[in-house]
Every structure is written in structure tokens, then in C-alpha cells.
N, C-alpha and C positions, 0 to 999 in steps of 0.2 A: 375118694379122689379119682377113682377109676371111671366114674360116671362121666358121660358126655356133658360138657359145659357149653351152654349157648354162647355163640360168638360175641354178642354184645356184652355179656358178663365177663368174658375173657378179656375183651378190649378194655373194659372199665377197670378191671383188676390191674392190668399193666399201666393204665393211665394213673391209677391211684399210687402205684409205686413210683412212677416217674415224676408226679406232681406233688401229691399230698405228702407222701413219705419224704421225698427229697427236700422239700422246702418247709413243711409245717410240722412234721413229726420227728424226722431224723435228728434235728438239732438238740432234742431233749433226751436222746437215748442214753448218752454217757452219764447224764445227771441221775437218771433213774437207776442205772446199774451201780453208780457210786453209792446211792442211798441203800440199795439192796445188798451191797458188799459181796457181790458174786466173787467166789474164790475158785482157783484151779481145783479140778476134780469134783466139783459139785454137780448134783443133779438139779436141773433148773426147769421150771415150767413157765411158759409165756402164754398167759390167757388173752384171748381175743387178739391173736398174734398177727392177723392180717397177712401182709406179704412178707412178714418175718424180719422187719427192721431191728426190733429189740432182740429177737432170738439169735440173729446172726452175730451181733456184737457180744451177746452173752456167751455164745459158743467160743469166741476168741478168749474171753476171760476164763471160762471154765477149762479150756485147753483140752488136749487129746484124752486126758483121763476122765473128763466130765461128759455129761449128756445134757442136751437141751431138747425139750419137747414143746412144740407149738400147737395150741388148741384154738380152733376157730370154727364158727358155724358155716362160713362161706367157702365152698369148695373151689371157686375160682381164685380166691385169694391164696388158698393153700397151694394151688397148682403153681402160681407164680413163685411163692416161697420156696417150693421144692426145686425150682429151676435156678435159684440164686444161691448156689452152694458157697460155703465158706471153707477155704482150703486151710489145712493144718490146725483145725479147731476141734471143739467137742463134736461128738456125733449129733446130728440134727435129725429129728423125726417130727412128722406132722400128723395131726389127728383132727378129723372133723368131729365136732361135738359141742354140747351146751355146757357152759361153765357152771350152770345151776344143777347139772346132773352128771358130774364127772364120775367116771368109773375107775379111776386110778386107785391103786391100793393105798391104805393108810400109810402115812409117813414115807411117801415116795420121793419127796423133794426137799433139798436144803434151802431152796429159794424159789419163790413164786413171784412173777412180775406181771403187771397189767398196765399197759400204756393206753389211755383213752379208750377203755373198754367197759369199765364198771357202770358208767352212766347208761349204757345201752342194754344191760342185762335185764331180762324180763323179771327175774326174781333175784335181786341183789343180795338179799339176806341168805338165800340158799347157796348162791355162789360163794359168798364169804364163809359160810359154814364148811363148804367143801374145801376151800383154801386151807382153813385151819386143820381139817382132817388129813389132807395130803402132805402137809408140812411135817417134817421131823420136829421133835422137841428142840426148841432153840433155833429152828429155822426162821427165815426172814421173808416177809411179804412186803413188797414195795409197789406202789401204784402212783399213777399220774392222771389227773383229770384237768380239763380247762378251768381256769378261774372264771368268775362271773363275766357275762357277755360284755358288760360295759367296760371291762378292763382289757378287752380284746377288740380293738376298733375295726380291724379288717372284717371279722365275722359280724360285728354289729352293723356295719355298712351293708353287708350282704343280706342280712336278715331284713333290714329296713326296705331295701329295694325289692326283695322277693315278696314281702307282704304287700307292697303297692301293686306289683304286676301279676302275682300268682295267688295272692290271697293269704289269709291268716293260717289256714290249715297247712299249707306248704311251708310257710315261714316257721311254724311251730316245729316241723321236722328239722329245720336247720338250727333251731334253738336247742334241740335235744342234746348235743354234745356238751352243753353248759349246765346240764341239770344238777350237777353236783358241785357247782362253783361257789360253795359256801363252806368255809373251813369248819365251822361249828357243826353243821349238818353232817359233813363227811366224818368228823371225829365221832359223832353220835352213832352213825351207821356202823362204824368199825367196832366201837365199844359194845354195841348191842349184839354184834356177832361174836363177842368174846375176846377180841384182840386187846392186848394190854401193852404197856411200855411204848406208847405211840410216839413217833417222831414226825414232825410235819414241817414243811417249808414252802414258801412261795418262791417260785423261780421265774424271773423276768428276763426276757431276751429281746434284743432288736434283731429281727430276722431280715436278711436281704432277700428281695424277691425280684423276679424279672419285671419288665415294664407291665404295669397293671392291666392295661387294656387286653394284652395277650394272656397274662397269667390268670385273670379272673375267668376268662373263657375256658382255658385249659382246666382250671380247677373244677368248674361246673361239670365238665365231662368225666371227672374222676369221682363225682358224688353219686349217691343213690338216686338223686333226682335228675340224673343225666337224661333219661328219656323225656322228662317234662321239659327240660331245657331245650333238647333237640326239636321238640314238637312246637315250640313257640314260633310265631311269625318272626322272620328275620329282623324286621324293623323294630319290633318290640324287644327282641333279645338284645339288639345293639343298643337300644335306649336304656335298658336295664343295666347293662354292663357300664355304659357311660355314666350313669348315676352313681354306681359304686366307685368308679374311678374318680369322679368329681369329689365325692365325699372324703376320699383319701388323698386329696391333692397335697395336703400338708406333708405327707410322708414320701413324696417323690424324691428320687435321688438321681445322680448323673447316670447310674447304671440301671436304674429301674425304680425300686422303692425300698424303703427300710422302715419296717413297721414294728411297734411294740406288741409282744404277746406275753401272756402270763398264765402260768400253770400252778396248780396245787399238787404237791407231792407228799405222800405219807408212807411210813414204814412201821412195821411192828415185828418184834422178835419174841 
């Protein structure tokens, strides 16, 4: 984290915290921690921690006697996480690294958490084997992934518009967060890694969003394809945003919009 971070990456990380975390990821954190049953004094690992949304709340639950470690590949995200301290909570530490090649000692954590990260791991099986290795006997692993794209209309509208304007290759990148949106496949992946006593649930929420014409633009600036979005001709960019907003007209509210989102959560102990 001491390395110099390019200014565009630093801006995107803060935008991710202000937009994606605040509106799309933050509302699910308490659900994940409830499933993980994080207790005072525990040692907790947050995989693919991003800017630390899950880790910060876990630190409050673990309390001053606990510790929380956030692991992520993205140094710019970790830099933001380190600046968002949680007062009166467990000690927070941040480490850059690959979930599939963790170097933590065996039985280092009572709880491992992963919110919207497993679907992006290059080697999911290796990452899950490491999770089992670093968990203490009887420790608890809890994860959340997006349910299928068709059950998340905001993202479905975004993928459709991106495919029309930027092509199928770019659209496929936006589909990637939904790669594990199948409960049967997710269970199979966990069982193949040796996890037993699986608990699973579908969690649905209606999330309030700001007016969509402004929110969609801000969300694009928080995504990995932000440079592609910025390079578009202004008229094309405006037309694409307009198509997304039009597709979601049913969900407009007096304050902005209220959209249904659905997540798969699973835990094993």
C-alpha cells in the first residue's frame, strides 16, 4: 500500500465507496454478519474487502478484544479502507494479496467473510481451500453473491444498454458479478471445497436510489469500465444512460428510484 497509486485509480476507489458501497453493497452488510455470527473477541478475515464496508462493521461486532483483517488485490481500494477508521472497535489491518494464495497461518480466524468477491476470483477452488485452512475448527465462513441477472433489474438494464452501445465483450464484464447467481451451483462449489453443514438463503431488498439519470452516470464512474465510459462520445453516453433510465421507469419514486435487488448468501461452520 505504500506504492504510488495512479490518480484515476484513487478517484475511482473513492467513487466506489461513495456510490457502489453506499447504495448497492452497504445495505447487505448486516445480513452477512448476522449469517456469519461474528462475536466479540473474534479474529475475522474479510476477503475481497474493497474499501472495507464489511470489515468496518465486523470490527464493531468483534469489539476491542477482536481483530479484523481485510484482504484485497486492489491497492487503491485498500488505501481508501485505511482512511475510513472505525473508532472503539476491533483493530483493523489491511493486506494486499490474492485470496487464492493466502499466506496466513493455519487456523488464524474464527470467521471469514466475503461479500461479492468469490465470483471474481481467478481460482475459486483454491481460494475456498485457503478459507478452510485459515479457519479454526468450528469457525464460520459466510459469503454473499448476486443472484441471477434477471432477478436484478437495475443491472439487467445496464447490461442490455452496454451491449447495444459498447458490444458484447464489454457487456460480458458487467455480467461477471452474476457468475455465481445459481444456488445449486454455489452449493456444489462449496461442497467440492470440503465445506459441510451449509446454510443458504435468498435475501431480497428494495433499495432506494437517487434520481436514476444522475445515479447511473455516477455508478459508471465507480466501475472498472470507467475509462471506457469516459471515452465515449458525449451524445452516445447520454443516449445510453437515457435507455437505462427508460428501462427502469417503473421503479421511479418521488425521491429518485426504489429498485428490487436479490442476493444469495451461504454459510458453513
